[in-house]
Backbone as XML, in Angstrom:
<?xml version="1.0"?>
<chain id="A" units="angstrom">
  <residue number="1" name="MET">
    <atom name="N" x="152.038" y="240.116" z="137.994"/>
    <atom name="CA" x="151.879" y="238.736" z="137.576"/>
    <atom name="C" x="152.069" y="237.790" z="138.758"/>
  </residue>
  <residue number="2" name="LYS">
    <atom name="N" x="152.713" y="238.253" z="139.803"/>
    <atom name="CA" x="152.938" y="237.385" z="140.950"/>
    <atom name="C" x="151.650" y="237.077" z="141.696"/>
  </residue>
  <residue number="3" name="ASN">
    <atom name="N" x="150.637" y="237.905" z="141.529"/>
    <atom name="CA" x="149.379" y="237.697" z="142.238"/>
    <atom name="C" x="148.494" y="236.651" z="141.588"/>
  </residue>
  <residue number="4" name="LEU">
    <atom name="N" x="148.794" y="236.300" z="140.337"/>
    <atom name="CA" x="147.980" y="235.305" z="139.649"/>
    <atom name="C" x="148.317" y="233.903" z="140.150"/>
  </residue>
  <residue number="5" name="PRO">
    <atom name="N" x="147.303" y="233.081" z="140.311"/>
    <atom name="CA" x="147.568" y="231.684" z="140.693"/>
    <atom name="C" x="148.332" y="230.956" z="139.590"/>
  </residue>
  <residue number="6" name="LEU">
    <atom name="N" x="148.989" y="229.892" z="139.962"/>
    <atom name="CA" x="149.794" y="229.116" z="139.025"/>
    <atom name="C" x="148.947" y="228.606" z="137.862"/>
  </residue>
  <residue number="7" name="PHE">
    <atom name="N" x="147.724" y="228.180" z="138.124"/>
    <atom name="CA" x="146.842" y="227.682" z="137.068"/>
    <atom name="C" x="146.611" y="228.753" z="136.008"/>
  </residue>
  <residue number="8" name="CYS">
    <atom name="N" x="146.395" y="229.994" z="136.422"/>
    <atom name="CA" x="146.160" y="231.083" z="135.463"/>
    <atom name="C" x="147.400" y="231.365" z="134.632"/>
  </residue>
  <residue number="9" name="ARG">
    <atom name="N" x="148.561" y="231.304" z="135.244"/>
    <atom name="CA" x="149.794" y="231.532" z="134.504"/>
    <atom name="C" x="149.996" y="230.464" z="133.434"/>
  </residue>
  <residue number="10" name="ILE">
    <atom name="N" x="149.771" y="229.207" z="133.812"/>
    <atom name="CA" x="149.924" y="228.115" z="132.863"/>
    <atom name="C" x="148.899" y="228.240" z="131.743"/>
  </residue>
  <residue number="11" name="LEU">
    <atom name="N" x="147.687" y="228.597" z="132.085"/>
    <atom name="CA" x="146.633" y="228.769" z="131.082"/>
    <atom name="C" x="146.991" y="229.884" z="130.100"/>
  </residue>
  <residue number="12" name="LEU">
    <atom name="N" x="147.536" y="230.987" z="130.583"/>
    <atom name="CA" x="147.932" y="232.078" z="129.702"/>
    <atom name="C" x="149.048" y="231.659" z="128.750"/>
  </residue>
  <residue number="13" name="VAL">
    <atom name="N" x="149.991" y="230.885" z="129.238"/>
    <atom name="CA" x="151.073" y="230.401" z="128.376"/>
    <atom name="C" x="150.521" y="229.462" z="127.309"/>
  </residue>
  <residue number="14" name="ILE">
    <atom name="N" x="149.609" y="228.584" z="127.691"/>
    <atom name="CA" x="149.010" y="227.657" z="126.730"/>
    <atom name="C" x="148.228" y="228.420" z="125.665"/>
  </residue>
  <residue number="15" name="ILE">
    <atom name="N" x="147.483" y="229.420" z="126.060"/>
    <atom name="CA" x="146.715" y="230.221" z="125.105"/>
    <atom name="C" x="147.661" y="230.962" z="124.152"/>
  </residue>
  <residue number="16" name="ALA">
    <atom name="N" x="148.739" y="231.511" z="124.682"/>
    <atom name="CA" x="149.700" y="232.231" z="123.839"/>
    <atom name="C" x="150.357" y="231.300" z="122.830"/>
  </residue>
  <residue number="17" name="VAL">
    <atom name="N" x="150.741" y="230.117" z="123.258"/>
    <atom name="CA" x="151.365" y="229.151" z="122.348"/>
    <atom name="C" x="150.358" y="228.697" z="121.297"/>
  </residue>
  <residue number="18" name="ALA">
    <atom name="N" x="149.122" y="228.448" z="121.707"/>
    <atom name="CA" x="148.090" y="228.032" z="120.754"/>
    <atom name="C" x="147.827" y="229.127" z="119.719"/>
  </residue>
  <residue number="19" name="ALA">
    <atom name="N" x="147.816" y="230.379" z="120.136"/>
    <atom name="CA" x="147.607" y="231.480" z="119.192"/>
    <atom name="C" x="148.768" y="231.587" z="118.214"/>
  </residue>
  <residue number="20" name="ALA">
    <atom name="N" x="149.982" y="231.420" z="118.712"/>
    <atom name="CA" x="151.150" y="231.487" z="117.827"/>
    <atom name="C" x="151.149" y="230.347" z="116.820"/>
  </residue>
  <residue number="21" name="VAL">
    <atom name="N" x="150.839" y="229.146" z="117.276"/>
    <atom name="CA" x="150.825" y="227.989" z="116.380"/>
    <atom name="C" x="149.709" y="228.115" z="115.347"/>
  </residue>
  <residue number="22" name="SER">
    <atom name="N" x="148.535" y="228.539" z="115.771"/>
    <atom name="CA" x="147.439" y="228.670" z="114.808"/>
    <atom name="C" x="147.728" y="229.766" z="113.792"/>
  </residue>
  <residue number="23" name="GLY">
    <atom name="N" x="148.358" y="230.841" z="114.220"/>
    <atom name="CA" x="148.742" y="231.882" z="113.272"/>
    <atom name="C" x="149.762" y="231.382" z="112.267"/>
  </residue>
  <residue number="24" name="TYR">
    <atom name="N" x="150.676" y="230.546" z="112.719"/>
    <atom name="CA" x="151.684" y="229.989" z="111.827"/>
    <atom name="C" x="151.066" y="228.993" z="110.848"/>
  </residue>
  <residue number="25" name="VAL">
    <atom name="N" x="150.153" y="228.157" z="111.339"/>
    <atom name="CA" x="149.546" y="227.120" z="110.492"/>
    <atom name="C" x="148.582" y="227.728" z="109.485"/>
  </residue>
  <residue number="26" name="TRP">
    <atom name="N" x="147.733" y="228.642" z="109.919"/>
    <atom name="CA" x="146.708" y="229.194" z="109.036"/>
    <atom name="C" x="147.145" y="230.446" z="108.297"/>
  </residue>
  <residue number="27" name="GLY">
    <atom name="N" x="148.219" y="231.037" z="108.752"/>
    <atom name="CA" x="148.720" y="232.239" z="108.095"/>
    <atom name="C" x="149.905" y="231.909" z="107.215"/>
  </residue>
  <residue number="28" name="ASP">
    <atom name="N" x="150.515" y="232.940" z="106.700"/>
    <atom name="CA" x="151.700" y="232.771" z="105.883"/>
    <atom name="C" x="152.923" y="233.004" z="106.772"/>
  </residue>
  <residue number="29" name="PRO">
    <atom name="N" x="153.727" y="231.972" z="107.016"/>
    <atom name="CA" x="154.869" y="232.110" z="107.926"/>
    <atom name="C" x="155.836" y="233.223" z="107.532"/>
  </residue>
  <residue number="30" name="THR">
    <atom name="N" x="156.022" y="233.454" z="106.238"/>
    <atom name="CA" x="156.935" y="234.513" z="105.804"/>
    <atom name="C" x="156.431" y="235.878" z="106.242"/>
  </residue>
  <residue number="31" name="VAL">
    <atom name="N" x="155.136" y="236.099" z="106.116"/>
    <atom name="CA" x="154.546" y="237.378" z="106.521"/>
    <atom name="C" x="154.685" y="237.564" z="108.032"/>
  </residue>
  <residue number="32" name="ILE">
    <atom name="N" x="154.482" y="236.490" z="108.779"/>
    <atom name="CA" x="154.592" y="236.565" z="110.238"/>
    <atom name="C" x="156.004" y="236.960" z="110.637"/>
  </residue>
  <residue number="33" name="TRP">
    <atom name="N" x="157.012" y="236.342" z="110.016"/>
    <atom name="CA" x="158.407" y="236.673" z="110.351"/>
    <atom name="C" x="158.750" y="238.093" z="109.932"/>
  </residue>
  <residue number="34" name="GLN">
    <atom name="N" x="158.233" y="238.558" z="108.809"/>
    <atom name="CA" x="158.498" y="239.924" z="108.366"/>
    <atom name="C" x="157.901" y="240.933" z="109.346"/>
  </residue>
  <residue number="35" name="LYS">
    <atom name="N" x="156.682" y="240.665" z="109.805"/>
    <atom name="CA" x="156.052" y="241.579" z="110.770"/>
    <atom name="C" x="156.821" y="241.580" z="112.083"/>
  </residue>
  <residue number="36" name="ALA">
    <atom name="N" x="157.257" y="240.414" z="112.531"/>
    <atom name="CA" x="158.028" y="240.339" z="113.766"/>
    <atom name="C" x="159.341" y="241.099" z="113.634"/>
  </residue>
  <residue number="37" name="ALA">
    <atom name="N" x="160.002" y="240.965" z="112.499"/>
    <atom name="CA" x="161.265" y="241.680" z="112.287"/>
    <atom name="C" x="161.037" y="243.181" z="112.254"/>
  </residue>
  <residue number="38" name="ASN">
    <atom name="N" x="159.957" y="243.625" z="111.615"/>
    <atom name="CA" x="159.655" y="245.058" z="111.571"/>
    <atom name="C" x="159.393" y="245.620" z="112.958"/>
  </residue>
  <residue number="39" name="VAL">
    <atom name="N" x="158.656" y="244.882" z="113.768"/>
    <atom name="CA" x="158.374" y="245.328" z="115.131"/>
    <atom name="C" x="159.678" y="245.434" z="115.928"/>
  </residue>
  <residue number="40" name="CYS">
    <atom name="N" x="160.534" y="244.441" z="115.795"/>
    <atom name="CA" x="161.817" y="244.464" z="116.518"/>
    <atom name="C" x="162.677" y="245.635" z="116.073"/>
  </residue>
  <residue number="41" name="LEU">
    <atom name="N" x="162.734" y="245.868" z="114.784"/>
    <atom name="CA" x="163.552" y="246.973" z="114.279"/>
    <atom name="C" x="163.003" y="248.323" z="114.717"/>
  </residue>
  <residue number="42" name="GLU">
    <atom name="N" x="161.678" y="248.443" z="114.802"/>
    <atom name="CA" x="161.087" y="249.704" z="115.252"/>
    <atom name="C" x="161.345" y="249.926" z="116.746"/>
  </residue>
  <residue number="43" name="CYS">
    <atom name="N" x="161.323" y="248.841" z="117.520"/>
    <atom name="CA" x="161.530" y="248.977" z="118.962"/>
    <atom name="C" x="162.937" y="249.434" z="119.289"/>
  </residue>
  <residue number="44" name="ILE">
    <atom name="N" x="163.928" y="248.940" z="118.566"/>
    <atom name="CA" x="165.302" y="249.338" z="118.876"/>
    <atom name="C" x="165.701" y="250.597" z="118.104"/>
  </residue>
  <residue number="45" name="GLY">
    <atom name="N" x="164.834" y="251.087" z="117.262"/>
    <atom name="CA" x="165.049" y="252.372" z="116.605"/>
    <atom name="C" x="165.866" y="252.315" z="115.341"/>
  </residue>
  <residue number="46" name="VAL">
    <atom name="N" x="166.039" y="251.160" z="114.739"/>
    <atom name="CA" x="166.826" y="251.062" z="113.517"/>
    <atom name="C" x="165.969" y="251.401" z="112.299"/>
  </residue>
  <residue number="47" name="GLY">
    <atom name="N" x="164.724" y="250.927" z="112.319"/>
    <atom name="CA" x="163.869" y="251.081" z="111.149"/>
    <atom name="C" x="163.086" y="252.327" z="111.063"/>
  </residue>
</chain>
């Protein structure tokens, strides 16, 4: 990531935030939080 110019890094962050916000606005926030919790629990090996 250090090789990317600053403009590309900022653009990637903006795209990521826009995707998260649009998913929250157009999707069901409860489902989004449940999926995020499931992913976290699977990563640490609890679930």
